[in-house]
Biopython code that builds the backbone (N, CA, C, O; Angstrom):
import numpy as np
from Bio.PDB.StructureBuilder import StructureBuilder

atoms = [
    (1, "UNK", "N", (94.991, 115.595, 110.832)),
    (1, "UNK", "CA", (94.447, 114.752, 109.794)),
    (1, "UNK", "C", (95.249, 114.979, 108.520)),
    (1, "UNK", "O", (95.626, 116.106, 108.199)),
    (2, "UNK", "N", (95.504, 113.890, 107.802)),
    (2, "UNK", "CA", (96.167, 114.024, 106.519)),
    (2, "UNK", "C", (95.596, 113.009, 105.546)),
    (2, "UNK", "O", (94.961, 112.029, 105.938)),
    (3, "UNK", "N", (95.833, 113.261, 104.294)),
    (3, "UNK", "CA", (95.298, 112.434, 103.228)),
    (3, "UNK", "C", (96.402, 112.213, 102.203)),
    (3, "UNK", "O", (97.165, 113.131, 101.901)),
    (4, "UNK", "N", (96.489, 111.010, 101.673)),
    (4, "UNK", "CA", (97.435, 110.721, 100.599)),
    (4, "UNK", "C", (96.617, 110.549, 99.335)),
    (4, "UNK", "O", (95.748, 109.680, 99.263)),
    (5, "UNK", "N", (96.893, 111.375, 98.339)),
    (5, "UNK", "CA", (96.095, 111.385, 97.116)),
    (5, "UNK", "C", (96.985, 111.208, 95.896)),
    (5, "UNK", "O", (98.055, 111.810, 95.800)),
    (6, "UNK", "N", (96.536, 110.380, 94.971)),
    (6, "UNK", "CA", (97.215, 110.199, 93.687)),
    (6, "UNK", "C", (96.598, 111.207, 92.726)),
    (6, "UNK", "O", (95.597, 110.916, 92.071)),
    (7, "UNK", "N", (97.197, 112.390, 92.645)),
    (7, "UNK", "CA", (96.596, 113.485, 91.887)),
    (7, "UNK", "C", (96.606, 113.264, 90.382)),
    (7, "UNK", "O", (95.735, 113.781, 89.683)),
    (8, "UNK", "N", (97.573, 112.507, 89.864)),
    (8, "UNK", "CA", (97.620, 112.305, 88.408)),
    (8, "UNK", "C", (96.819, 111.091, 87.953)),
    (8, "UNK", "O", (96.726, 110.823, 86.755)),
    (9, "UNK", "N", (96.240, 110.355, 88.898)),
    (9, "UNK", "CA", (95.357, 109.213, 88.615)),
    (9, "UNK", "C", (96.049, 108.102, 87.821)),
    (9, "UNK", "O", (95.372, 107.276, 87.209)),
    (10, "UNK", "N", (97.367, 108.069, 87.821)),
    (10, "UNK", "CA", (98.102, 107.007, 87.148)),
    (10, "UNK", "C", (98.515, 105.958, 88.168)),
    (10, "UNK", "O", (98.747, 106.263, 89.337)),
    (11, "UNK", "N", (98.603, 104.721, 87.707)),
    (11, "UNK", "CA", (99.036, 103.641, 88.586)),
    (11, "UNK", "C", (100.422, 103.987, 89.123)),
    (11, "UNK", "O", (101.326, 104.348, 88.370)),
    (12, "UNK", "N", (100.565, 103.871, 90.419)),
    (12, "UNK", "CA", (101.839, 104.250, 91.019)),
    (12, "UNK", "C", (102.597, 103.007, 91.480)),
    (12, "UNK", "O", (101.992, 102.038, 91.940)),
    (13, "UNK", "N", (103.902, 103.041, 91.356)),
    (13, "UNK", "CA", (104.711, 101.915, 91.832)),
    (13, "UNK", "C", (104.761, 101.929, 93.353)),
    (13, "UNK", "O", (104.356, 102.903, 93.987)),
    (14, "UNK", "N", (105.249, 100.866, 93.922)),
    (14, "UNK", "CA", (105.426, 100.826, 95.380)),
    (14, "UNK", "C", (106.595, 101.738, 95.744)),
    (14, "UNK", "O", (107.751, 101.320, 95.797)),
    (15, "UNK", "N", (106.257, 102.963, 95.986)),
    (15, "UNK", "CA", (107.255, 103.993, 96.258)),
    (15, "UNK", "C", (107.639, 103.943, 97.737)),
    (15, "UNK", "O", (106.824, 104.252, 98.607)),
    (16, "UNK", "N", (108.864, 103.557, 98.010)),
    (16, "UNK", "CA", (109.324, 103.450, 99.390)),
    (16, "UNK", "C", (109.414, 104.817, 100.065)),
    (16, "UNK", "O", (109.382, 104.900, 101.292)),
    (17, "UNK", "N", (109.526, 105.884, 99.282)),
    (17, "UNK", "CA", (109.538, 107.226, 99.874)),
    (17, "UNK", "C", (108.172, 107.550, 100.477)),
    (17, "UNK", "O", (108.091, 108.207, 101.515)),
    (18, "UNK", "N", (107.102, 107.090, 99.832)),
    (18, "UNK", "CA", (105.762, 107.296, 100.397)),
    (18, "UNK", "C", (105.648, 106.514, 101.695)),
    (18, "UNK", "O", (105.189, 107.044, 102.707)),
    (19, "UNK", "N", (106.068, 105.243, 101.666)),
    (19, "UNK", "CA", (106.037, 104.418, 102.885)),
    (19, "UNK", "C", (106.807, 105.104, 104.004)),
    (19, "UNK", "O", (106.294, 105.246, 105.114)),
    (20, "UNK", "N", (108.028, 105.528, 103.721)),
    (20, "UNK", "CA", (108.863, 106.135, 104.753)),
    (20, "UNK", "C", (108.279, 107.449, 105.264)),
    (20, "UNK", "O", (108.422, 107.772, 106.443)),
    (21, "UNK", "N", (107.625, 108.202, 104.393)),
    (21, "UNK", "CA", (106.978, 109.451, 104.805)),
    (21, "UNK", "C", (105.808, 109.172, 105.736)),
    (21, "UNK", "O", (105.660, 109.839, 106.760)),
    (22, "UNK", "N", (104.980, 108.198, 105.393)),
    (22, "UNK", "CA", (103.841, 107.841, 106.248)),
    (22, "UNK", "C", (104.340, 107.344, 107.603)),
    (22, "UNK", "O", (103.794, 107.720, 108.640)),
    (23, "UNK", "N", (105.362, 106.511, 107.601)),
    (23, "UNK", "CA", (105.926, 106.012, 108.858)),
    (23, "UNK", "C", (106.464, 107.174, 109.698)),
    (23, "UNK", "O", (106.264, 107.199, 110.913)),
    (24, "UNK", "N", (107.135, 108.123, 109.071)),
    (24, "UNK", "CA", (107.661, 109.286, 109.800)),
    (24, "UNK", "C", (106.533, 110.114, 110.401)),
    (24, "UNK", "O", (106.656, 110.596, 111.526)),
    (25, "UNK", "N", (105.441, 110.284, 109.669)),
    (25, "UNK", "CA", (104.289, 111.030, 110.183)),
    (25, "UNK", "C", (103.714, 110.332, 111.411)),
    (25, "UNK", "O", (103.393, 110.977, 112.409)),
    (26, "UNK", "N", (103.589, 109.016, 111.331)),
    (26, "UNK", "CA", (103.044, 108.250, 112.460)),
    (26, "UNK", "C", (103.988, 108.323, 113.659)),
    (26, "UNK", "O", (103.545, 108.556, 114.784)),
    (27, "UNK", "N", (105.283, 108.125, 113.423)),
    (27, "UNK", "CA", (106.252, 108.227, 114.526)),
    (27, "UNK", "C", (106.192, 109.603, 115.183)),
    (27, "UNK", "O", (106.209, 109.710, 116.409)),
    (28, "UNK", "N", (106.122, 110.649, 114.372)),
    (28, "UNK", "CA", (106.034, 112.009, 114.898)),
    (28, "UNK", "C", (104.759, 112.197, 115.716)),
    (28, "UNK", "O", (104.781, 112.827, 116.773)),
    (29, "UNK", "N", (103.660, 111.652, 115.228)),
    (29, "UNK", "CA", (102.390, 111.740, 115.954)),
    (29, "UNK", "C", (102.544, 111.160, 117.358)),
    (29, "UNK", "O", (102.134, 111.781, 118.338)),
    (30, "UNK", "N", (103.138, 109.966, 117.453)),
    (30, "UNK", "CA", (103.242, 109.306, 118.752)),
    (30, "UNK", "C", (104.336, 109.895, 119.643)),
    (30, "UNK", "O", (104.323, 109.675, 120.854)),
    (31, "UNK", "N", (105.268, 110.629, 119.074)),
    (31, "UNK", "CA", (106.266, 111.322, 119.896)),
    (31, "UNK", "C", (105.646, 112.492, 120.647)),
    (31, "UNK", "O", (106.146, 112.890, 121.699)),
    (32, "UNK", "N", (104.564, 113.042, 120.114)),
    (32, "UNK", "CA", (103.970, 114.241, 120.707)),
    (32, "UNK", "C", (102.569, 114.026, 121.269)),
    (32, "UNK", "O", (101.969, 114.969, 121.784)),
    (33, "UNK", "N", (102.029, 112.801, 121.182)),
    (33, "UNK", "CA", (100.656, 112.543, 121.625)),
    (33, "UNK", "C", (100.555, 111.222, 122.373)),
    (33, "UNK", "O", (101.313, 110.286, 122.118)),
    (34, "UNK", "N", (99.607, 111.165, 123.297)),
    (34, "UNK", "CA", (99.257, 109.904, 123.945)),
    (34, "UNK", "C", (97.933, 109.382, 123.401)),
    (34, "UNK", "O", (97.296, 108.530, 124.021)),
    (35, "UNK", "N", (97.523, 109.884, 122.262)),
    (35, "UNK", "CA", (96.247, 109.488, 121.688)),
    (35, "UNK", "C", (96.403, 108.242, 120.829)),
    (35, "UNK", "O", (97.514, 107.774, 120.580)),
    (36, "UNK", "N", (95.278, 107.719, 120.387)),
    (36, "UNK", "CA", (95.269, 106.654, 119.383)),
    (36, "UNK", "C", (95.199, 107.316, 118.014)),
    (36, "UNK", "O", (94.687, 108.427, 117.877)),
    (37, "UNK", "N", (95.713, 106.633, 117.014)),
    (37, "UNK", "CA", (95.647, 107.121, 115.639)),
    (37, "UNK", "C", (94.659, 106.234, 114.886)),
    (37, "UNK", "O", (94.794, 105.011, 114.872)),
    (38, "UNK", "N", (93.679, 106.858, 114.270)),
    (38, "UNK", "CA", (92.666, 106.125, 113.507)),
    (38, "UNK", "C", (92.837, 106.415, 112.030)),
    (38, "UNK", "O", (93.185, 107.531, 111.644)),
    (39, "UNK", "N", (92.589, 105.402, 111.199)),
    (39, "UNK", "CA", (92.578, 105.657, 109.761)),
    (39, "UNK", "C", (91.497, 104.826, 109.096)),
    (39, "UNK", "O", (91.111, 103.762, 109.580)),
    (40, "UNK", "N", (91.024, 105.338, 107.977)),
    (40, "UNK", "CA", (90.005, 104.676, 107.162)),
    (40, "UNK", "C", (90.521, 104.652, 105.733)),
    (40, "UNK", "O", (91.019, 105.657, 105.227)),
    (41, "UNK", "N", (90.401, 103.500, 105.085)),
    (41, "UNK", "CA", (90.829, 103.374, 103.690)),
    (41, "UNK", "C", (89.710, 103.856, 102.775)),
    (41, "UNK", "O", (88.575, 103.392, 102.873)),
    (42, "UNK", "N", (90.035, 104.781, 101.895)),
    (42, "UNK", "CA", (89.076, 105.369, 100.953)),
    (42, "UNK", "C", (88.465, 104.278, 100.071)),
    (42, "UNK", "O", (89.155, 103.347, 99.655)),
    (43, "UNK", "N", (87.160, 104.401, 99.787)),
    (43, "UNK", "CA", (86.424, 103.349, 99.079)),
    (43, "UNK", "C", (85.947, 103.732, 97.687)),
    (43, "UNK", "O", (85.404, 102.884, 96.978)),
    (44, "UNK", "N", (86.132, 104.982, 97.270)),
    (44, "UNK", "CA", (85.543, 105.474, 96.025)),
    (44, "UNK", "C", (85.913, 104.687, 94.784)),
    (44, "UNK", "O", (85.113, 104.584, 93.854)),
    (45, "UNK", "N", (87.113, 104.132, 94.756)),
    (45, "UNK", "CA", (87.547, 103.388, 93.571)),
    (45, "UNK", "C", (87.579, 101.877, 93.807)),
    (45, "UNK", "O", (88.099, 101.124, 92.984)),
    (46, "UNK", "N", (87.023, 101.445, 94.931)),
    (46, "UNK", "CA", (86.940, 100.023, 95.297)),
    (46, "UNK", "C", (88.311, 99.373, 95.520)),
    (46, "UNK", "O", (88.445, 98.157, 95.386)),
    (47, "UNK", "N", (89.313, 100.159, 95.854)),
    (47, "UNK", "CA", (90.653, 99.617, 96.097)),
    (47, "UNK", "C", (91.012, 99.626, 97.585)),
    (47, "UNK", "O", (92.188, 99.591, 97.946)),
    (48, "UNK", "N", (90.002, 99.673, 98.432)),
    (48, "UNK", "CA", (90.241, 99.770, 99.862)),
    (48, "UNK", "C", (90.942, 98.536, 100.437)),
    (48, "UNK", "O", (91.762, 98.672, 101.345)),
    (49, "UNK", "N", (90.641, 97.339, 99.933)),
    (49, "UNK", "CA", (91.303, 96.132, 100.441)),
    (49, "UNK", "C", (92.800, 96.177, 100.128)),
    (49, "UNK", "O", (93.627, 95.793, 100.954)),
    (50, "UNK", "N", (93.135, 96.647, 98.938)),
    (50, "UNK", "CA", (94.539, 96.786, 98.559)),
    (50, "UNK", "C", (95.236, 97.822, 99.444)),
    (50, "UNK", "O", (96.370, 97.616, 99.875)),
    (51, "UNK", "N", (94.557, 98.927, 99.709)),
    (51, "UNK", "CA", (95.132, 99.952, 100.588)),
    (51, "UNK", "C", (95.366, 99.392, 101.989)),
    (51, "UNK", "O", (96.387, 99.673, 102.616)),
    (52, "UNK", "N", (94.421, 98.608, 102.467)),
    (52, "UNK", "CA", (94.555, 98.007, 103.784)),
    (52, "UNK", "C", (95.757, 97.058, 103.832)),
    (52, "UNK", "O", (96.534, 97.094, 104.786)),
    (53, "UNK", "N", (95.914, 96.217, 102.815)),
    (53, "UNK", "CA", (97.064, 95.302, 102.768)),
    (53, "UNK", "C", (98.383, 96.077, 102.708)),
    (53, "UNK", "O", (99.352, 95.715, 103.375)),
    (54, "UNK", "N", (98.412, 97.132, 101.913)),
    (54, "UNK", "CA", (99.623, 97.939, 101.790)),
    (54, "UNK", "C", (99.984, 98.575, 103.131)),
    (54, "UNK", "O", (101.141, 98.540, 103.551)),
    (55, "UNK", "N", (98.990, 99.153, 103.795)),
    (55, "UNK", "CA", (99.265, 99.781, 105.083)),
    (55, "UNK", "C", (99.707, 98.739, 106.104)),
    (55, "UNK", "O", (100.602, 99.004, 106.906)),
    (56, "UNK", "N", (99.089, 97.551, 106.085)),
    (56, "UNK", "CA", (99.511, 96.475, 106.989)),
    (56, "UNK", "C", (100.976, 96.114, 106.771)),
    (56, "UNK", "O", (101.715, 95.901, 107.732)),
    (57, "UNK", "N", (101.396, 96.046, 105.509)),
    (57, "UNK", "CA", (102.800, 95.703, 105.239)),
    (57, "UNK", "C", (103.722, 96.828, 105.708)),
    (57, "UNK", "O", (104.796, 96.558, 106.245)),
    (58, "UNK", "N", (103.319, 98.083, 105.512)),
    (58, "UNK", "CA", (104.115, 99.206, 106.010)),
    (58, "UNK", "C", (104.217, 99.157, 107.529)),
    (58, "UNK", "O", (105.283, 99.387, 108.100)),
    (59, "UNK", "N", (103.099, 98.856, 108.173)),
    (59, "UNK", "CA", (103.076, 98.803, 109.633)),
    (59, "UNK", "C", (103.999, 97.698, 110.139)),
    (59, "UNK", "O", (104.765, 97.911, 111.078)),
    (60, "UNK", "N", (103.929, 96.522, 109.525)),
    (60, "UNK", "CA", (104.794, 95.412, 109.937)),
    (60, "UNK", "C", (106.266, 95.798, 109.786)),
    (60, "UNK", "O", (107.086, 95.474, 110.644)),
    (61, "UNK", "N", (106.593, 96.479, 108.711)),
    (61, "UNK", "CA", (107.967, 96.936, 108.473)),
    (61, "UNK", "C", (108.400, 97.930, 109.551)),
    (61, "UNK", "O", (109.520, 97.851, 110.054)),
    (62, "UNK", "N", (107.533, 98.847, 109.898)),
    (62, "UNK", "CA", (107.874, 99.929, 110.830)),
    (62, "UNK", "C", (107.831, 99.502, 112.287)),
    (62, "UNK", "O", (108.455, 100.140, 113.134)),
    (63, "UNK", "N", (107.115, 98.449, 112.589)),
    (63, "UNK", "CA", (106.892, 98.049, 113.977)),
    (63, "UNK", "C", (107.900, 96.991, 114.416)),
    (63, "UNK", "O", (107.550, 96.071, 115.155)),
    (64, "UNK", "N", (109.139, 97.117, 113.971)),
    (64, "UNK", "CA", (110.145, 96.115, 114.292)),
    (64, "UNK", "C", (110.441, 96.034, 115.786)),
    (64, "UNK", "O", (110.866, 94.987, 116.273)),
    (65, "UNK", "N", (110.226, 97.105, 116.505)),
    (65, "UNK", "CA", (110.442, 97.093, 117.953)),
    (65, "UNK", "C", (109.182, 96.668, 118.703)),
    (65, "UNK", "O", (109.182, 96.583, 119.931)),
    (66, "UNK", "N", (108.135, 96.409, 117.975)),
    (66, "UNK", "CA", (106.852, 95.966, 118.530)),
    (66, "UNK", "C", (106.348, 96.891, 119.629)),
    (66, "UNK", "O", (105.849, 96.436, 120.659)),
    (67, "UNK", "N", (106.482, 98.189, 119.400)),
    (67, "UNK", "CA", (106.004, 99.143, 120.396)),
    (67, "UNK", "C", (104.564, 99.582, 120.148)),
    (67, "UNK", "O", (103.964, 100.257, 120.985)),
    (68, "UNK", "N", (104.010, 99.198, 118.999)),
    (68, "UNK", "CA", (102.648, 99.583, 118.637)),
    (68, "UNK", "C", (101.757, 98.358, 118.470)),
    (68, "UNK", "O", (102.220, 97.245, 118.223)),
    (69, "UNK", "N", (100.464, 98.610, 118.615)),
    (69, "UNK", "CA", (99.433, 97.616, 118.318)),
    (69, "UNK", "C", (98.544, 98.217, 117.243)),
    (69, "UNK", "O", (98.220, 99.405, 117.282)),
    (70, "UNK", "N", (98.154, 97.395, 116.292)),
    (70, "UNK", "CA", (97.193, 97.841, 115.279)),
    (70, "UNK", "C", (95.974, 96.932, 115.363)),
    (70, "UNK", "O", (96.092, 95.710, 115.449)),
    (71, "UNK", "N", (94.816, 97.549, 115.335)),
    (71, "UNK", "CA", (93.548, 96.812, 115.322)),
    (71, "UNK", "C", (92.816, 97.210, 114.051)),
    (71, "UNK", "O", (92.483, 98.379, 113.857)),
    (72, "UNK", "N", (92.568, 96.239, 113.194)),
    (72, "UNK", "CA", (91.923, 96.499, 111.907)),
    (72, "UNK", "C", (90.515, 95.926, 111.940)),
    (72, "UNK", "O", (90.291, 94.828, 112.451)),
    (73, "UNK", "N", (89.579, 96.671, 111.395)),
    (73, "UNK", "CA", (88.194, 96.212, 111.291)),
    (73, "UNK", "C", (87.729, 96.362, 109.850)),
    (73, "UNK", "O", (88.054, 97.338, 109.174)),
    (74, "UNK", "N", (86.973, 95.391, 109.400)),
    (74, "UNK", "CA", (86.342, 95.446, 108.085)),
    (74, "UNK", "C", (84.841, 95.505, 108.335)),
    (74, "UNK", "O", (84.236, 94.527, 108.774)),
    (75, "UNK", "N", (84.257, 96.646, 108.055)),
    (75, "UNK", "CA", (82.832, 96.863, 108.312)),
    (75, "UNK", "C", (82.127, 96.997, 106.972)),
    (75, "UNK", "O", (82.412, 97.908, 106.195)),
    (76, "UNK", "N", (81.211, 96.085, 106.712)),
    (76, "UNK", "CA", (80.473, 96.128, 105.446)),
    (76, "UNK", "C", (79.255, 97.035, 105.610)),
    (76, "UNK", "O", (78.468, 96.874, 106.543)),
    (77, "UNK", "N", (79.113, 97.994, 104.689)),
    (77, "UNK", "CA", (77.978, 98.910, 104.779)),
    (77, "UNK", "C", (76.735, 98.287, 104.142)),
    (77, "UNK", "O", (76.772, 97.150, 103.671)),
    (78, "UNK", "N", (75.647, 99.034, 104.135)),
    (78, "UNK", "CA", (74.371, 98.503, 103.638)),
    (78, "UNK", "C", (74.394, 98.185, 102.152)),
    (78, "UNK", "O", (73.576, 97.396, 101.680)),
    (79, "UNK", "N", (75.317, 98.784, 101.405)),
    (79, "UNK", "CA", (75.452, 98.492, 99.973)),
    (79, "UNK", "C", (76.417, 97.339, 99.723)),
    (79, "UNK", "O", (76.683, 96.997, 98.571)),
    (80, "UNK", "N", (76.942, 96.739, 100.781)),
    (80, "UNK", "CA", (77.866, 95.619, 100.649)),
    (80, "UNK", "C", (79.313, 96.023, 100.428)),
    (80, "UNK", "O", (80.145, 95.177, 100.103)),
    (81, "UNK", "N", (79.628, 97.301, 100.599)),
    (81, "UNK", "CA", (80.997, 97.783, 100.410)),
    (81, "UNK", "C", (81.789, 97.551, 101.697)),
    (81, "UNK", "O", (81.353, 97.919, 102.788)),
    (82, "UNK", "N", (82.957, 96.935, 101.545)),
    (82, "UNK", "CA", (83.848, 96.740, 102.688)),
    (82, "UNK", "C", (84.542, 98.051, 103.024)),
    (82, "UNK", "O", (85.126, 98.695, 102.153)),
    (83, "UNK", "N", (84.474, 98.437, 104.283)),
    (83, "UNK", "CA", (85.126, 99.645, 104.781)),
    (83, "UNK", "C", (86.176, 99.221, 105.803)),
    (83, "UNK", "O", (85.851, 98.645, 106.841)),
    (84, "UNK", "N", (87.438, 99.512, 105.497)),
    (84, "UNK", "CA", (88.530, 99.150, 106.390)),
    (84, "UNK", "C", (88.887, 100.341, 107.262)),
    (84, "UNK", "O", (89.175, 101.435, 106.776)),
    (85, "UNK", "N", (88.858, 100.097, 108.557)),
    (85, "UNK", "CA", (89.240, 101.115, 109.530)),
    (85, "UNK", "C", (90.222, 100.467, 110.495)),
    (85, "UNK", "O", (90.181, 99.257, 110.720)),
    (86, "UNK", "N", (91.089, 101.271, 111.053)),
    (86, "UNK", "CA", (92.069, 100.719, 111.989)),
    (86, "UNK", "C", (92.443, 101.751, 113.039)),
    (86, "UNK", "O", (92.289, 102.959, 112.855)),
    (87, "UNK", "N", (92.938, 101.223, 114.140)),
    (87, "UNK", "CA", (93.463, 102.051, 115.214)),
    (87, "UNK", "C", (94.888, 101.590, 115.497)),
    (87, "UNK", "O", (95.148, 100.395, 115.631)),
    (88, "UNK", "N", (95.799, 102.542, 115.586)),
    (88, "UNK", "CA", (97.176, 102.263, 115.986)),
    (88, "UNK", "C", (97.379, 102.911, 117.344)),
    (88, "UNK", "O", (96.963, 104.045, 117.585)),
    (89, "UNK", "N", (98.029, 102.165, 118.221)),
    (89, "UNK", "CA", (98.169, 102.602, 119.604)),
    (89, "UNK", "C", (99.509, 102.115, 120.143)),
    (89, "UNK", "O", (99.923, 100.989, 119.870)),
    (90, "UNK", "N", (100.175, 102.959, 120.900)),
    (90, "UNK", "CA", (101.401, 102.505, 121.570)),
    (90, "UNK", "C", (101.023, 101.536, 122.683)),
    (90, "UNK", "O", (100.038, 101.748, 123.391)),
    (91, "UNK", "N", (101.803, 100.480, 122.834)),
    (91, "UNK", "CA", (101.526, 99.490, 123.873)),
    (91, "UNK", "C", (101.635, 100.077, 125.274)),
    (91, "UNK", "O", (100.979, 99.600, 126.200)),
    (92, "UNK", "N", (102.460, 101.108, 125.434)),
    (92, "UNK", "CA", (102.645, 101.704, 126.756)),
    (92, "UNK", "C", (101.702, 102.882, 127.025)),
    (92, "UNK", "O", (101.905, 103.633, 127.979)),
    (93, "UNK", "N", (100.685, 103.043, 126.195)),
    (93, "UNK", "CA", (99.736, 104.136, 126.384)),
    (93, "UNK", "C", (98.989, 103.941, 127.707)),
    (93, "UNK", "O", (98.457, 102.858, 127.949)),
    (94, "UNK", "N", (98.937, 104.959, 128.565)),
    (94, "UNK", "CA", (98.264, 104.807, 129.857)),
    (94, "UNK", "C", (96.758, 104.554, 129.739)),
    (94, "UNK", "O", (96.133, 104.097, 130.696)),
    (95, "UNK", "N", (96.177, 104.843, 128.586)),
    (95, "UNK", "CA", (94.741, 104.632, 128.379)),
    (95, "UNK", "C", (94.476, 103.477, 127.412)),
    (95, "UNK", "O", (93.414, 103.406, 126.794)),
    (96, "UNK", "N", (95.442, 102.584, 127.287)),
    (96, "UNK", "CA", (95.385, 101.494, 126.313)),
    (96, "UNK", "C", (94.064, 100.725, 126.384)),
    (96, "UNK", "O", (93.387, 100.562, 125.369)),
    (97, "UNK", "N", (93.699, 100.259, 127.563)),
    (97, "UNK", "CA", (92.491, 99.440, 127.724)),
    (97, "UNK", "C", (91.252, 100.226, 127.318)),
    (97, "UNK", "O", (90.363, 99.679, 126.664)),
    (98, "UNK", "N", (91.178, 101.491, 127.690)),
    (98, "UNK", "CA", (90.024, 102.321, 127.335)),
    (98, "UNK", "C", (89.914, 102.512, 125.826)),
    (98, "UNK", "O", (88.822, 102.416, 125.267)),
    (99, "UNK", "N", (91.036, 102.783, 125.164)),
    (99, "UNK", "CA", (91.019, 102.967, 123.706)),
    (99, "UNK", "C", (90.595, 101.684, 122.989)),
    (99, "UNK", "O", (89.785, 101.726, 122.063)),
    (100, "UNK", "N", (91.137, 100.560, 123.412)),
    (100, "UNK", "CA", (90.788, 99.278, 122.782)),
    (100, "UNK", "C", (89.308, 98.988, 122.975)),
    (100, "UNK", "O", (88.628, 98.572, 122.037)),
    (101, "UNK", "N", (88.810, 99.203, 124.172)),
    (101, "UNK", "CA", (87.395, 98.969, 124.452)),
    (101, "UNK", "C", (86.503, 99.869, 123.604)),
    (101, "UNK", "O", (85.515, 99.405, 123.034)),
    (102, "UNK", "N", (86.842, 101.144, 123.517)),
    (102, "UNK", "CA", (86.040, 102.090, 122.732)),
    (102, "UNK", "C", (86.076, 101.743, 121.245)),
    (102, "UNK", "O", (85.052, 101.826, 120.568)),
    (103, "UNK", "N", (87.235, 101.358, 120.734)),
    (103, "UNK", "CA", (87.339, 100.962, 119.328)),
    (103, "UNK", "C", (86.455, 99.742, 119.062)),
    (103, "UNK", "O", (85.689, 99.725, 118.098)),
    (104, "UNK", "N", (86.563, 98.727, 119.917)),
    (104, "UNK", "CA", (85.745, 97.522, 119.733)),
    (104, "UNK", "C", (84.258, 97.826, 119.819)),
    (104, "UNK", "O", (83.477, 97.314, 119.018)),
    (105, "UNK", "N", (83.858, 98.647, 120.773)),
    (105, "UNK", "CA", (82.444, 99.011, 120.903)),
    (105, "UNK", "C", (81.945, 99.760, 119.671)),
    (105, "UNK", "O", (80.836, 99.509, 119.200)),
    (106, "UNK", "N", (82.751, 100.670, 119.152)),
    (106, "UNK", "CA", (82.363, 101.437, 117.967)),
    (106, "UNK", "C", (82.254, 100.538, 116.747)),
    (106, "UNK", "O", (81.295, 100.645, 115.983)),
    (107, "UNK", "N", (83.219, 99.657, 116.556)),
    (107, "UNK", "CA", (83.166, 98.713, 115.427)),
    (107, "UNK", "C", (81.923, 97.843, 115.536)),
    (107, "UNK", "O", (81.213, 97.653, 114.548)),
    (108, "UNK", "N", (81.654, 97.316, 116.714)),
    (108, "UNK", "CA", (80.466, 96.469, 116.897)),
    (108, "UNK", "C", (79.184, 97.233, 116.605)),
    (108, "UNK", "O", (78.252, 96.675, 116.024)),
    (109, "UNK", "N", (79.123, 98.502, 116.999)),
    (109, "UNK", "CA", (77.943, 99.316, 116.722)),
    (109, "UNK", "C", (77.731, 99.450, 115.212)),
    (109, "UNK", "O", (76.604, 99.327, 114.732)),
    (110, "UNK", "N", (78.807, 99.703, 114.464)),
    (110, "UNK", "CA", (78.682, 99.861, 113.018)),
    (110, "UNK", "C", (78.394, 98.541, 112.306)),
    (110, "UNK", "O", (77.869, 98.544, 111.192)),
    (111, "UNK", "N", (78.724, 97.431, 112.925)),
    (111, "UNK", "CA", (78.467, 96.133, 112.295)),
    (111, "UNK", "C", (77.011, 95.701, 112.438)),
    (111, "UNK", "O", (76.536, 94.851, 111.686)),
    (112, "UNK", "N", (76.312, 96.281, 113.394)),
    (112, "UNK", "CA", (74.896, 95.956, 113.553)),
    (112, "UNK", "C", (74.110, 96.554, 112.395)),
    (112, "UNK", "O", (74.210, 97.749, 112.116)),
    (113, "UNK", "N", (73.340, 95.727, 111.736)),
    (113, "UNK", "CA", (72.540, 96.191, 110.596)),
    (113, "UNK", "C", (71.112, 96.467, 111.074)),
    (113, "UNK", "O", (70.545, 95.679, 111.831)),
    (114, "UNK", "N", (70.540, 97.571, 110.635)),
    (114, "UNK", "CA", (69.158, 97.865, 111.038)),
    (114, "UNK", "C", (68.196, 96.844, 110.437)),
    (114, "UNK", "O", (68.389, 96.344, 109.329)),
    (115, "UNK", "N", (67.169, 96.562, 111.200)),
    (115, "UNK", "CA", (66.148, 95.634, 110.696)),
    (115, "UNK", "C", (65.209, 96.385, 109.771)),
    (115, "UNK", "O", (64.902, 97.556, 109.995)),
    (116, "UNK", "N", (64.757, 95.705, 108.735)),
    (116, "UNK", "CA", (63.854, 96.336, 107.754)),
    (116, "UNK", "C", (62.437, 96.303, 108.226)),
    (116, "UNK", "O", (61.543, 96.787, 107.532)),
]
sb = StructureBuilder()
sb.init_structure("model")
sb.init_model(0)
sb.init_chain("A")
sb.init_seg("    ")
for serial, (resi, resn, name, xyz) in enumerate(atoms, 1):
    if name == "N":
        sb.init_residue(resn, " ", resi, " ")
    sb.init_atom(name, np.array(xyz, "f"), 0.0, 1.0, " ", f" {name:<3s}", serial, name[0])
structure = sb.get_structure()
């Protein structure tokens, strides 16, 4: 597990070194694992949609060989806050169908709202 934090709380430019570092971490993860990679965009400052768009653009840039699949879900919580979660998976993963099914089932479970 890793976290990217803006410790100085100042607006940061689109730093390509950050993009390249995140891409390298993901590539390294898939070189040594047959697992799926899950991520959730932090919501504390209400910038989760922007984070999701940024990560999508990084993913599109990095996935030029189309060896990965990304599944993004937007799950609204009871307070109306959008929560972006995603799963990245290699297309040749031997458990591909199982991971996709489990991700979809989990997202659907969280989308169900309790009755009052």
